Backbone bond lengths (Angstrom), bond angles and torsions (degrees), N, CA, C in turn:
res aa  C-N    CA-C-N  psi(-1)  N-CA   C-N-CA  omega(-1)  CA-C   N-CA-C  phi
1 M - - - 1.452 - - 1.520 110.26 -
2 A 1.322 116.85 -40.75 1.458 120.32 -178.91 1.524 110.79 -64.13
3 A 1.333 117.19 -35.82 1.461 120.78 178.81 1.528 110.38 -65.38
4 A 1.320 117.01 -39.42 1.458 120.80 178.66 1.523 111.01 -65.77
5 Q 1.333 116.48 -38.83 1.463 120.14 178.71 1.523 110.58 -66.86
6 A 1.342 117.35 -40.48 1.460 120.94 178.86 1.519 110.51 -64.69
7 A 1.328 117.78 -40.97 1.464 121.51 178.80 1.529 110.37 -65.01
8 A 1.315 117.27 -39.25 1.461 120.76 179.33 1.518 110.64 -66.54
9 K 1.333 117.89 -39.09 1.467 120.86 177.98 1.523 110.72 -64.45
10 Q 1.342 116.71 -41.01 1.458 120.15 179.24 1.520 110.86 -65.17
11 A 1.311 117.18 -33.59 1.463 120.92 -179.78 1.525 111.58 -80.24
12 G 1.330 117.22 -6.02 1.453 120.69 178.98 1.514 113.63 81.76
13 E 1.323 117.41 17.04 1.461 120.90 179.69 1.518 110.22 -84.49
14 A 1.325 116.08 146.99 1.459 121.11 177.40 1.525 108.89 -77.34
15 I 1.321 115.80 140.05 1.462 121.48 179.32 1.519 107.89 -117.69
16 A 1.317 115.92 127.09 1.464 120.66 178.28 1.529 109.03 -78.68
17 E 1.299 115.57 131.36 1.458 120.46 176.85 1.526 109.39 -79.43
18 P 1.325 117.96 146.91 1.464 119.74 177.65 1.524 111.32 -61.37
19 V 1.306 116.26 141.14 1.450 122.01 -179.52 1.521 108.41 -98.47
20 E 1.314 115.81 127.75 1.453 119.81 177.69 1.510 108.71 -95.82
21 G 1.306 116.21 142.17 1.451 120.36 179.69 1.513 110.34 169.27
22 L 1.305 115.16 -167.48 1.451 120.98 -179.06 1.525 110.99 -81.50
23 A 1.319 115.29 148.51 1.458 120.00 170.79 1.524 107.33 -71.49
24 I 1.325 117.18 159.60 1.458 120.67 -176.83 1.528 110.87 -59.65
25 E 1.344 117.37 -39.12 1.462 119.99 179.59 1.530 111.21 -63.09
26 D 1.334 116.20 -41.56 1.461 120.46 179.88 1.530 111.37 -68.69
27 A 1.324 116.97 -39.30 1.463 120.69 -179.94 1.525 111.18 -65.11
28 V 1.341 116.99 -42.26 1.466 120.16 179.24 1.517 110.10 -65.54
29 R 1.329 116.73 -41.75 1.461 119.88 178.88 1.526 110.97 -64.11
30 K 1.329 116.77 -42.26 1.467 120.39 -177.50 1.530 111.74 -70.70
31 E 1.332 117.44 -45.37 1.463 121.07 -174.60 1.524 113.38 -81.33
32 L 1.328 117.14 -37.52 1.460 120.25 -173.92 1.529 113.67 -109.36
33 G 1.321 116.35 -13.03 1.458 119.43 -177.94 1.518 112.84 71.50
34 V 1.327 117.04 27.16 1.467 122.19 -178.21 1.525 108.28 -118.36
35 R 1.325 115.63 137.80 1.459 119.75 177.56 1.529 109.28 -102.10
36 L 1.328 116.81 128.64 1.454 121.83 177.68 1.522 108.94 -88.97
37 E 1.322 116.32 138.11 1.458 121.54 178.15 1.525 109.49 -124.10
38 K 1.328 115.96 137.58 1.457 120.71 175.64 1.519 108.52 -82.13
39 Q 1.329 115.93 135.11 1.462 121.27 178.17 1.523 108.40 -138.89
40 P 1.323 116.55 132.70 1.463 118.36 176.13 1.533 109.85 -71.66
41 L 1.309 116.37 133.13 1.462 121.56 -179.86 1.530 108.82 -126.94
42 P 1.323 117.50 138.95 1.467 118.67 174.68 1.529 109.60 -72.74
43 L 1.301 116.73 126.78 1.456 121.47 179.70 1.521 109.45 -119.54
44 P 1.332 117.89 135.90 1.464 119.25 176.81 1.532 110.01 -70.47
45 F 1.316 116.34 146.77 1.459 120.06 177.48 1.514 109.49 -149.14
46 L 1.305 116.32 160.21 1.453 123.72 -178.84 1.518 107.70 -127.93
47 I 1.318 116.71 130.21 1.460 121.25 178.30 1.522 108.15 -108.59
48 L 1.321 116.64 122.70 1.462 121.73 176.06 1.518 107.26 -97.30
49 D 1.327 115.36 116.02 1.453 120.57 -177.76 1.523 111.70 -87.81
50 H 1.344 115.78 -33.27 1.463 119.32 -176.09 1.534 108.76 -156.21
51 I 1.319 116.09 141.94 1.464 121.14 176.99 1.523 108.19 -131.88
52 D 1.350 115.86 127.49 1.464 120.47 173.85 1.517 108.21 -88.83
53 E 1.335 116.05 137.70 1.461 118.52 -179.59 1.518 111.80 -72.89
54 T 1.326 118.19 -34.96 1.456 120.41 176.60 1.511 108.64 -104.99
55 P 1.321 117.54 124.61 1.472 119.24 -178.35 1.525 111.18 -67.07
56 T 1.324 115.92 148.29 1.459 121.58 175.93 1.517 109.34 -100.32
57 E 1.322 116.69 154.01 1.470 119.82 179.03 1.515 109.55 -75.56
58 N 1.309 115.68 149.00 1.467 120.79 -179.70 1.493 111.39 -80.22
């Protein structure tokens, strides 16, 4: 990581400094008094195995 930062400085690119603060879970608990819980949920998904660039007639 340090090598990447040094290369970015040499190239003249701006580097964002890490921001210190509360995690989102801690901020919600502190400000709203609510605890967030992770729960696995079934989500629908579609897998595309192959796509032809030119459509074929039905």
